[in-house]
C-alpha positions as CSV (number, residue, x, y, z in Angstrom):
1,M,0.0,0.0,0.0
2,R,2.8,2.4,0.9
3,T,4.4,1.8,-2.5
4,I,1.2,2.6,-4.3
5,V,0.7,5.8,-2.3
6,R,4.2,6.9,-3.1
7,A,3.7,6.2,-6.8
8,I,0.4,8.2,-6.8
9,A,2.1,11.1,-5.1
10,R,5.0,11.0,-7.6
11,F,2.6,10.9,-10.5
12,W,0.6,13.9,-9.1
13,I,3.8,16.0,-8.5
14,R,5.1,15.3,-12.0
15,A,1.7,16.1,-13.5
16,R,1.8,19.4,-11.6
17,G,5.2,20.1,-13.0
18,K,6.8,21.3,-9.8
19,A,7.7,20.4,-6.2
20,A,8.2,22.6,-3.1
21,T,11.4,22.6,-1.2
22,R,13.4,24.8,1.2
23,I,17.1,25.7,1.0
24,R,18.7,27.3,4.0
25,G,15.3,28.5,5.2
26,T,14.1,29.9,1.9
27,S,11.3,28.3,-0.1
28,Y,11.8,27.3,-3.8
29,W,9.9,25.5,-6.5
30,T,11.9,22.7,-8.1
31,D,11.5,20.2,-11.0
32,P,9.6,17.0,-10.0
33,Y,12.1,14.6,-11.5
34,H,14.9,15.1,-8.9
35,I,12.8,15.0,-5.7
36,G,15.3,12.8,-3.9
37,F,18.1,15.2,-4.7
38,W,16.2,18.3,-3.7
39,R,15.3,16.5,-0.4
40,D,19.0,16.1,0.3
41,V,19.6,19.8,-0.4
42,A,16.7,20.7,1.9
43,R,18.3,18.6,4.6
44,D,21.7,20.2,4.1
45,R,23.2,16.9,2.8
46,W,24.5,18.3,-0.5
47,E,27.6,20.3,-0.4
48,P,26.8,22.4,2.7
49,E,30.2,24.0,2.5
50,L,29.3,25.5,-0.9
51,Y,26.1,27.1,0.6
52,D,28.2,28.3,3.6
53,A,30.5,30.1,1.2
54,L,27.6,31.6,-0.8
55,Q,25.9,32.9,2.3
56,K,29.2,34.4,3.6
57,H,30.6,36.0,0.5
58,L,27.7,36.9,-1.8
59,R,26.4,40.4,-1.4
60,P,23.3,42.1,-3.0
61,D,25.6,43.6,-5.7
62,S,27.6,40.4,-6.4
63,V,27.9,38.7,-9.7
64,L,28.3,34.9,-9.7
65,A,29.7,32.7,-12.4
66,D,28.3,29.2,-11.8
67,I,30.5,27.0,-14.0
68,G,29.1,23.5,-14.0
69,A,25.6,24.6,-13.0
70,W,24.0,21.1,-13.5
71,I,20.2,21.5,-12.7
72,G,20.6,24.7,-10.7
73,P,21.0,24.0,-7.0
74,T,23.7,26.8,-6.7
75,A,22.0,29.1,-9.2
76,I,18.5,29.3,-7.8
77,F,19.9,29.8,-4.3
78,A,22.4,32.5,-5.3
79,A,20.0,34.4,-7.4
80,R,18.0,35.3,-4.3
81,R,21.1,36.7,-2.7
82,C,23.0,38.5,-5.4
83,R,22.5,40.8,-8.4
84,K,23.3,38.4,-11.3
85,V,24.1,34.8,-11.9
86,Y,25.7,33.5,-15.1
87,C,25.2,29.7,-15.5
88,F,27.3,27.4,-17.7
89,E,26.0,23.9,-18.3
90,P,26.9,22.0,-21.6
91,D,25.0,18.8,-20.8
92,P,21.7,19.3,-22.7
93,E,19.7,17.0,-20.4
94,A,20.9,18.8,-17.3
95,Y,20.4,22.2,-19.0
96,R,16.8,21.4,-19.7
97,F,16.2,21.0,-15.9
98,L,18.3,24.1,-15.1
99,L,16.0,26.2,-17.3
100,W,13.0,24.5,-15.7
101,N,14.1,25.4,-12.1
102,V,15.0,28.9,-13.1
103,R,11.6,29.5,-14.6
104,L,9.7,27.9,-11.7
105,N,11.2,30.5,-9.4
106,G,10.8,33.5,-11.7
107,L,14.5,34.3,-11.6
108,Q,15.1,37.2,-14.0
109,N,18.7,37.7,-12.9
110,V,19.9,34.3,-14.0
111,V,21.6,34.2,-17.5
112,P,22.1,30.6,-18.6
113,F,24.6,29.3,-21.3
114,N,24.4,25.9,-22.8
115,V,28.1,25.8,-23.4
116,A,31.3,24.4,-21.8
117,L,34.1,26.7,-20.8
118,A,37.4,25.2,-21.9
119,A,40.9,26.0,-23.0
120,E,40.0,26.1,-26.7
121,A,36.8,27.0,-28.5
122,G,35.2,24.3,-30.7
123,I,33.0,21.2,-30.5
124,R,33.9,18.5,-27.9
125,R,32.5,15.2,-26.9
126,M,30.8,15.1,-23.5
127,V,30.2,11.7,-21.9
128,S,29.0,10.6,-18.5
129,P,31.1,7.6,-17.1
130,A,27.9,6.6,-15.2
131,G,26.2,5.9,-18.5
132,G,23.7,8.7,-19.0
133,L,23.6,12.4,-19.5
134,G,22.0,14.6,-16.9
135,D,23.4,12.8,-13.9
136,S,25.9,15.5,-12.9
137,K,28.9,13.3,-13.9
138,A,29.2,14.3,-17.5
139,T,32.8,15.3,-18.5
140,L,34.9,16.5,-21.4
141,L,37.7,14.2,-20.3
142,P,38.4,11.3,-22.7
143,V,36.6,8.1,-21.7
144,L,36.8,4.6,-23.2
145,D,33.2,4.6,-24.6
146,A,32.0,7.9,-26.0
147,S,29.1,6.4,-28.0
148,S,26.5,7.5,-25.4
149,G,27.8,11.0,-25.3
150,V,26.9,14.2,-27.1
151,D,28.8,16.9,-28.9
152,V,28.8,20.2,-27.1
153,P,30.0,23.7,-27.9
154,C,33.0,25.1,-26.0
155,V,34.2,28.6,-25.6
156,R,37.2,30.2,-23.8
157,W,36.7,32.2,-20.7
158,S,38.3,35.3,-22.3
159,E,35.9,35.0,-25.3
160,W,32.8,34.8,-23.1
161,L,34.1,37.6,-20.9
162,A,34.5,39.8,-24.0
163,L,30.8,39.4,-25.0
164,P,29.0,42.8,-24.9
165,G,27.1,43.4,-21.7
166,V,28.9,40.7,-19.6
167,E,29.6,41.9,-16.1
168,R,32.7,40.8,-14.2
169,P,32.0,38.0,-11.7
170,D,33.3,38.5,-8.2
171,F,32.4,35.0,-7.1
172,I,33.2,32.0,-9.3
173,K,32.1,28.4,-8.6
174,I,33.7,25.7,-10.7
175,D,32.6,22.0,-10.6
176,I,33.2,20.4,-14.0
177,E,34.4,16.9,-13.4
178,G,38.1,17.2,-14.1
179,G,37.8,20.0,-16.7
180,E,39.0,22.5,-14.0
181,F,42.6,21.4,-14.8
182,E,42.2,22.6,-18.3
183,L,40.1,25.6,-17.7
184,L,41.5,27.3,-14.6
185,P,45.0,28.0,-15.9
186,T,43.4,29.9,-18.8
187,M,41.7,32.1,-16.2
188,G,44.8,33.0,-14.3
189,D,45.1,36.6,-15.5
190,Y,41.5,37.3,-14.6
191,L,41.9,35.7,-11.1
192,L,45.0,37.7,-10.5
193,R,43.5,41.0,-11.7
194,E,39.9,40.8,-10.3
195,R,40.5,38.5,-7.3
196,P,37.0,36.9,-7.3
197,T,36.2,34.5,-4.5
198,L,36.6,31.0,-6.0
199,H,34.9,27.8,-4.8
200,L,36.7,25.0,-6.7
201,S,36.0,21.3,-6.8
202,L,38.9,19.2,-7.7
203,H,38.6,15.8,-9.5
204,L,42.2,14.8,-9.8
205,P,41.5,11.0,-9.6
206,L,39.5,11.3,-12.9
207,L,42.7,12.3,-14.8
208,P,45.1,9.8,-16.3
209,E,47.7,9.0,-13.6
210,K,50.6,10.2,-15.7
211,D,49.0,13.7,-16.0
212,R,48.0,14.3,-12.4
213,E,51.0,15.9,-10.8
214,H,51.6,18.4,-13.6
215,A,48.0,19.3,-13.9
216,L,47.7,19.9,-10.2
217,A,50.8,22.0,-10.0
218,T,49.7,24.1,-12.9
219,L,46.3,24.7,-11.4
220,L,47.8,25.7,-8.0
221,V,50.0,28.3,-9.7
222,A,46.8,30.0,-11.0
223,V,45.4,30.3,-7.5
224,G,48.7,30.9,-5.7
225,H,48.1,34.7,-5.2
226,Y,45.1,34.3,-3.0
227,K,45.6,35.4,0.6
228,G,43.4,32.6,2.0
229,S,42.8,29.0,1.1
230,Y,40.2,26.9,3.0
231,R,39.2,23.3,3.4
232,E,35.6,22.1,3.1
233,D,35.2,22.6,6.9
234,G,36.3,26.2,6.7
235,T,39.7,25.8,8.2
236,P,42.8,27.3,6.5
237,V,44.9,25.0,4.3
238,E,48.3,25.3,2.6
239,A,49.2,24.2,-0.9
240,E,50.9,21.0,0.2
241,E,47.9,19.9,2.0
242,I,45.7,20.7,-1.0
243,K,48.0,18.4,-3.1
244,R,47.8,15.6,-0.5
245,V,44.0,15.6,-0.3
246,A,43.4,16.1,-4.0
247,R,45.6,13.0,-4.8
248,T,43.3,10.7,-2.8
249,R,39.8,11.9,-3.3
250,L,37.4,14.4,-4.9
251,C,37.4,17.5,-2.8
252,S,36.6,21.2,-2.7
253,F,38.4,24.3,-1.6
254,L,37.7,28.0,-1.2
255,F,40.1,30.7,-2.3
256,T,39.5,34.3,-1.3
257,D,41.1,37.6,-0.4
258,E,38.2,38.3,1.9
259,A,38.0,37.6,5.6
260,H,36.9,34.0,6.1
261,A,36.6,32.9,9.7
262,S,36.7,29.1,10.5
263,R,33.4,27.5,11.5
C-alpha cells in the first residue's frame, strides 16, 4: 500500500510540474524529477560548505559565475542573494532542468549558457562515465566509450568575458568533473587582476595518472596569489595539504582575499 501511495504522489507531483522545497530557510519550487536530490539539499546533505560560502561571500551587488551549474542548485539559491548569476551547463539534459528550475522560481537575474568553458573553442564530446547524461557526472575528459555522449560547444573564458554586456564576476564556482585542470590555468590573468572569491571542486583521480602531478601543480599556480585557502570545513589550508588531499579523493576548496573565519 505504501508503495502505491508513493507512486500516486510521484505521479501527481510530476503532473503538476513542480515540487516545493526549502534551501537554508528559503522556499523554492523545483522540478519534479529530482525529488530525492532536492530533499537532500533541503536537509543540508548536498555540499553544505558551498552554501556556507555563498551565504558568507555573496552580497546584494555580487555577480556569480556558476561553472558546471547542472540542474541549478547553486544558481537558484544564489539568485535570491545577489544581483546576477551566469550559469554554464553544456549537458543538454541537465540544461533542460536548469531552465525549468530557473523558470519555476521566476528568476530574471539568471543568465544561462548551454556551453562548456574550456581552454579552446570548438566542438567537444561530452560523456557521463555513469552511462547517462543529466546525472551530474558528464565530463569533457576522454573516456573509453564515447558512444553514449553528445557533442557540445566550447568557448574560452576570455571569449565569453568579451561578450557585450557581460559583467565581471566577483564569485566563481567551478565544478566540472576534471575540466578544471584545463580551464583554470586559462583564467589565471582574470583571477590575479579581479580577485574573485573562488569555490573550486577538484577531481584529480579522474585524470590519467601520468598527467595528475603536472595538472595539479599548474592549477595551483593559477590560485597561488590568494591570501586565504580553506578546506571544506572552513579551516585554513596550505598548498601542500591541497595536493595531498586532491591526490586521494574528490574535494573542494575556497580561495578568497576576503576575511573567512573558520566555522
